N, C-alpha and C positions, 0 to 999 in steps of 0.2 A: 687173436682174431683181427686186431688192428693192423698187425704186420701183414697178414694175409691179404686183407683188403687193399692196403697200400701197395703191395707188390702186384696185385692184379691190375690196379689202375696204372701203375708204371708200365707194366707189360702192354696194356692196351694202347696207351699213348705213345710208347716206344715203337710199337708196330706201325701206328699211323705215321709217325715221323719218319720211320724207315721207308715206308711206301712213298711218301712225298719226296724224300731225298733221292730215292731210287729213280723215281720218274724224272725229276729235274736233271739228275746226272745222265740218264739215258738220252734225254733230249739234247743236252749239251754235247754229248759224244756221238749222237746219231746211231744209237744202238738200241736193241730191244731190252726190255726190263724183265728180270725174273722176280716177279712180285712176291712169290713165296719166300725166296731167299732174302729179299729186302725187308719183309715184315719180320721174319724170324731173327735176322741179324740185328735189326733195330730194337726188337723186344729184349734180346739177350744183353745187348750193350747197355740199354737203359736200366735193366734190372741190376746188372753188375754195378753200374755207376751209382745208382740210388742207394744200394746196400753198402757200398764202400764208403760213400759220403756219410751215411747214417752211422756206420760203425766208427768212423774216425771222429765224428762230432760227439758221439756218446762217450767214447773213451778219452776224449780230450778234457772232460770235466773231472777234476780230481775227487769230487764228492761221490762218484759212482764206483770208485775202486776200493 
């Protein structure tokens, strides 16, 4: 349950960060923003990053093996 809640929070904040970065990038390039793509991509990248970091730090400890 702890992992599920952690992933939901990461997805939520990743989507928000993706929207912010998409908006800033679109304003700098004078283009329109696809908010659905920005939120989805931000959520996926954040979830993958958080889970990869969690996996590496968990397996770096020799006591868990």
